[in-house]
N, CA and C atoms as a LAMMPS dump frame, in Angstrom:
ITEM: TIMESTEP
0
ITEM: NUMBER OF ATOMS
273
ITEM: BOX BOUNDS ff ff ff
-5.0000000000000000e+02 5.0000000000000000e+02
-5.0000000000000000e+02 5.0000000000000000e+02
-5.0000000000000000e+02 5.0000000000000000e+02
ITEM: ATOMS id mol type element x y z
1 1 1 N 470.688 33.608 441.087
2 1 2 C 470.381 33.716 439.659
3 1 3 C 471.545 33.2 438.832
4 2 1 N 471.214 32.494 437.842
5 2 2 C 472.219 31.939 436.893
6 2 3 C 471.616 31.895 435.517
7 3 1 N 472.438 32.168 434.542
8 3 2 C 471.938 32.097 433.163
9 3 3 C 471.525 30.709 432.822
10 4 1 N 470.587 30.616 431.866
11 4 2 C 470.122 29.332 431.301
12 4 3 C 469.325 28.534 432.392
13 5 1 N 468.83 29.14 433.369
14 5 2 C 468.02 28.452 434.429
15 5 3 C 466.581 28.371 434.011
16 6 1 N 465.934 27.361 434.452
17 6 2 C 464.478 27.255 434.243
18 6 3 C 463.906 26.484 435.43
19 7 1 N 462.615 26.62 435.619
20 7 2 C 461.935 25.929 436.72
21 7 3 C 460.53 25.553 436.216
22 8 1 N 460.151 24.369 436.463
23 8 2 C 458.761 23.908 436.225
24 8 3 C 457.925 24.355 437.428
25 9 1 N 456.81 24.974 437.211
26 9 2 C 455.982 25.435 438.303
27 9 3 C 454.754 24.552 438.493
28 10 1 N 454.477 23.69 437.514
29 10 2 C 453.393 22.718 437.619
30 10 3 C 453.844 21.383 437.241
31 11 1 N 454.121 20.44 438.084
32 11 2 C 454.205 20.604 439.542
33 11 3 C 455.451 21.387 439.924
34 12 1 N 455.446 21.997 441.089
35 12 2 C 456.659 22.754 441.541
36 12 3 C 457.909 21.89 441.604
37 13 1 N 458.981 22.385 441.058
38 13 2 C 460.247 21.701 441.117
39 13 3 C 461.319 22.729 441.392
40 14 1 N 462.536 22.24 441.661
41 14 2 C 463.655 23.107 441.919
42 14 3 C 464.18 23.747 440.603
43 15 1 N 464.959 24.783 440.713
44 15 2 C 465.527 25.472 439.547
45 15 3 C 466.623 24.601 438.982
46 16 1 N 466.629 24.432 437.663
47 16 2 C 467.631 23.615 436.97
48 16 3 C 468.273 24.425 435.864
49 17 1 N 469.446 24.03 435.484
50 17 2 C 470.117 24.645 434.33
51 17 3 C 469.808 23.765 433.134
52 18 1 N 469.329 24.437 432.077
53 18 2 C 468.915 23.703 430.849
54 18 3 C 470.177 23.464 430.056
55 19 1 N 470.574 22.214 429.91
56 19 2 C 471.831 21.95 429.126
57 19 3 C 471.778 22.313 427.686
58 20 1 N 470.634 22.286 427.076
59 20 2 C 470.524 22.697 425.64
60 20 3 C 470.685 24.16 425.506
61 21 1 N 470.028 24.993 426.354
62 21 2 C 470.186 26.392 426.296
63 21 3 C 471.633 26.798 426.669
64 22 1 N 472.221 26.079 427.602
65 22 2 C 473.599 26.406 427.98
66 22 3 C 474.552 26.147 426.803
67 23 1 N 474.284 25.074 426.088
68 23 2 C 475.131 24.725 424.939
69 23 3 C 475.046 25.743 423.817
70 24 1 N 473.812 26.306 423.614
71 24 2 C 473.605 27.246 422.543
72 24 3 C 473.845 28.697 422.919
73 25 1 N 474.081 28.978 424.195
74 25 2 C 474.312 30.289 424.691
75 25 3 C 475.698 30.792 424.253
76 26 1 N 475.761 31.821 423.428
77 26 2 C 476.998 32.371 422.984
78 26 3 C 477.288 33.697 423.669
79 27 1 N 476.219 34.311 424.278
80 27 2 C 476.374 35.587 424.869
81 27 3 C 477.151 35.572 426.185
82 28 1 N 476.736 34.762 427.148
83 28 2 C 477.364 34.785 428.415
84 28 3 C 478.856 34.374 428.384
85 29 1 N 479.187 33.295 427.632
86 29 2 C 480.648 32.992 427.57
87 29 3 C 481.454 34.103 426.911
88 30 1 N 480.89 34.816 425.943
89 30 2 C 481.626 35.884 425.291
90 30 3 C 481.882 37.032 426.235
91 31 1 N 480.897 37.364 427.121
92 31 2 C 481.06 38.418 428.068
93 31 3 C 482.011 38.06 429.226
94 32 1 N 482.117 36.771 429.479
95 32 2 C 483.045 36.319 430.546
96 32 3 C 484.498 36.131 430.049
97 33 1 N 484.679 36.176 428.774
98 33 2 C 486.021 35.917 428.182
99 33 3 C 486.951 37.116 428.554
100 34 1 N 488.246 36.768 428.68
101 34 2 C 489.264 37.761 428.938
102 34 3 C 489.393 38.793 427.809
103 35 1 N 489.329 38.258 426.588
104 35 2 C 489.46 39.076 425.364
105 35 3 C 488.152 38.945 424.596
106 36 1 N 487.51 40.071 424.287
107 36 2 C 486.261 39.978 423.538
108 36 3 C 486.555 39.564 422.108
109 37 1 N 485.649 38.904 421.464
110 37 2 C 485.818 38.414 420.077
111 37 3 C 485.905 39.612 419.117
112 38 1 N 486.683 39.452 418.061
113 38 2 C 486.773 40.491 417.018
114 38 3 C 485.546 40.479 416.152
115 39 1 N 485.124 41.657 415.758
116 39 2 C 483.975 41.724 414.805
117 39 3 C 484.501 41.498 413.394
118 40 1 N 483.72 40.881 412.527
119 40 2 C 484.107 40.74 411.139
120 40 3 C 484.299 42.106 410.439
121 41 1 N 485.136 42.149 409.472
122 41 2 C 485.391 43.374 408.745
123 41 3 C 484.106 44.025 408.152
124 42 1 N 483.228 43.153 407.632
125 42 2 C 481.995 43.681 407.038
126 42 3 C 481.124 44.37 408.122
127 43 1 N 481.143 43.856 409.345
128 43 2 C 480.368 44.469 410.426
129 43 3 C 481.004 45.818 410.783
130 44 1 N 482.284 45.853 410.91
131 44 2 C 482.949 47.128 411.217
132 44 3 C 482.673 48.191 410.127
133 45 1 N 482.685 47.767 408.849
134 45 2 C 482.398 48.652 407.781
135 45 3 C 480.99 49.153 407.874
136 46 1 N 479.984 48.337 408.228
137 46 2 C 478.603 48.771 408.343
138 46 3 C 478.475 49.729 409.559
139 47 1 N 479.23 49.488 410.653
140 47 2 C 479.166 50.445 411.75
141 47 3 C 479.7 51.784 411.307
142 48 1 N 480.795 51.813 410.635
143 48 2 C 481.386 53.062 410.129
144 48 3 C 480.395 53.808 409.202
145 49 1 N 479.797 53.052 408.301
146 49 2 C 478.827 53.602 407.35
147 49 3 C 477.655 54.239 408.117
148 50 1 N 477.132 53.508 409.088
149 50 2 C 476.006 53.96 409.869
150 50 3 C 476.338 55.227 410.689
151 51 1 N 477.54 55.212 411.28
152 51 2 C 477.981 56.421 412.057
153 51 3 C 478.101 57.643 411.12
154 52 1 N 478.552 57.453 409.879
155 52 2 C 478.677 58.518 408.945
156 52 3 C 477.264 59.069 408.591
157 53 1 N 476.337 58.19 408.333
158 53 2 C 474.986 58.593 407.958
159 53 3 C 474.334 59.391 409.151
160 54 1 N 474.515 58.9 410.342
161 54 2 C 473.948 59.603 411.521
162 54 3 C 474.612 60.961 411.688
163 55 1 N 475.904 61.033 411.524
164 55 2 C 476.604 62.332 411.625
165 55 3 C 476.1 63.278 410.624
166 56 1 N 475.896 62.841 409.392
167 56 2 C 475.375 63.741 408.322
168 56 3 C 473.982 64.197 408.625
169 57 1 N 473.106 63.376 409.147
170 57 2 C 471.754 63.728 409.487
171 57 3 C 471.756 64.678 410.644
172 58 1 N 472.573 64.457 411.664
173 58 2 C 472.626 65.35 412.777
174 58 3 C 473.141 66.718 412.36
175 59 1 N 474.051 66.774 411.406
176 59 2 C 474.59 68.047 410.927
177 59 3 C 473.501 68.874 410.238
178 60 1 N 472.533 68.206 409.61
179 60 2 C 471.483 68.952 408.921
180 60 3 C 470.41 69.437 409.905
181 61 1 N 470.436 68.961 411.15
182 61 2 C 469.439 69.376 412.115
183 61 3 C 469.816 70.716 412.823
184 62 1 N 471.053 71.16 412.643
185 62 2 C 471.551 72.295 413.339
186 62 3 C 471.413 72.129 414.872
187 63 1 N 470.678 72.979 415.52
188 63 2 C 470.533 72.942 416.982
189 63 3 C 469.28 72.187 417.402
190 64 1 N 468.608 71.558 416.476
191 64 2 C 467.386 70.854 416.787
192 64 3 C 467.626 69.377 416.986
193 65 1 N 468.765 69.063 417.623
194 65 2 C 469.129 67.687 417.837
195 65 3 C 468.193 67.101 418.918
196 66 1 N 467.539 65.985 418.66
197 66 2 C 466.646 65.407 419.668
198 66 3 C 467.432 64.841 420.846
199 67 1 N 466.75 64.828 421.967
200 67 2 C 467.378 64.238 423.182
201 67 3 C 467.36 62.719 423.042
202 68 1 N 468.255 62.078 423.719
203 68 2 C 468.35 60.628 423.712
204 68 3 C 467.016 60.045 424.148
205 69 1 N 466.473 59.125 423.353
206 69 2 C 465.227 58.458 423.692
207 69 3 C 464.011 59.089 423.077
208 70 1 N 464.12 60.318 422.444
209 70 2 C 463.011 60.982 421.838
210 70 3 C 462.468 60.178 420.66
211 71 1 N 463.347 59.52 419.906
212 71 2 C 462.904 58.851 418.641
213 71 3 C 463.022 57.375 418.775
214 72 1 N 463.599 56.878 419.861
215 72 2 C 463.79 55.432 419.987
216 72 3 C 463.307 54.968 421.331
217 73 1 N 462.459 53.97 421.28
218 73 2 C 461.929 53.406 422.508
219 73 3 C 462.152 51.882 422.462
220 74 1 N 462.729 51.375 423.552
221 74 2 C 462.978 49.925 423.658
222 74 3 C 461.85 49.351 424.566
223 75 1 N 461.135 48.39 423.962
224 75 2 C 460.033 47.787 424.632
225 75 3 C 460.377 46.297 424.918
226 76 1 N 460.659 45.902 426.18
227 76 2 C 460.951 44.503 426.417
228 76 3 C 459.727 43.673 426.127
229 77 1 N 459.933 42.509 425.584
230 77 2 C 458.826 41.602 425.158
231 77 3 C 458.523 40.557 426.247
232 78 1 N 459.004 40.723 427.385
233 78 2 C 458.663 39.718 428.442
234 78 3 C 459.864 38.921 428.786
235 79 1 N 459.671 37.959 429.681
236 79 2 C 460.741 37.151 430.156
237 79 3 C 461.314 36.313 429.05
238 80 1 N 462.598 36.069 429.132
239 80 2 C 463.323 35.196 428.196
240 80 3 C 463.335 35.739 426.733
241 81 1 N 463.136 37.045 426.556
242 81 2 C 463.117 37.579 425.218
243 81 3 C 464.519 37.789 424.655
244 82 1 N 465.549 37.772 425.492
245 82 2 C 466.943 38.022 425.078
246 82 3 C 467.617 36.786 424.55
247 83 1 N 467.148 35.658 424.956
248 83 2 C 467.766 34.407 424.574
249 83 3 C 466.676 33.483 424.073
250 84 1 N 466.93 32.918 422.893
251 84 2 C 465.921 31.997 422.311
252 84 3 C 465.685 30.849 423.273
253 85 1 N 464.469 30.402 423.221
254 85 2 C 464.108 29.208 424.04
255 85 3 C 463.832 28.044 423.125
256 86 1 N 464.308 26.899 423.568
257 86 2 C 464.093 25.721 422.715
258 86 3 C 462.577 25.429 422.632
259 87 1 N 461.8 25.837 423.626
260 87 2 C 460.387 25.564 423.602
261 87 3 C 459.675 26.532 422.698
262 88 1 N 460.1 27.8 422.702
263 88 2 C 459.472 28.801 421.836
264 88 3 C 459.826 28.633 420.384
265 89 1 N 461.084 28.276 420.085
266 89 2 C 461.533 28.239 418.715
267 89 3 C 461.54 26.852 418.099
268 90 1 N 461.246 25.823 418.93
269 90 2 C 461.134 24.504 418.427
270 90 3 C 462.496 23.803 418.151
271 91 1 N 463.558 24.381 418.688
272 91 2 C 464.932 23.74 418.472
273 91 3 C 465.135 22.612 419.375
């Protein structure tokens, strides 16, 4: 398995690396980097603001804190949903 791979199944062909997807892929190179990229100041401020809001809401719940996953469900949308596809998005 390799990121940015694709295979044509009609007619059957071997697995290839899509050069356009590889060029636009910013996730895998960032994860492989020795030093992770710094987040912008505005993003860090939003994270801090969100953490504060969540802490305040949890404080009002007393001991009725929901278990992880009670209010949030992640539903995968199928293959290739994590990385945009040039075929799906028309790029």
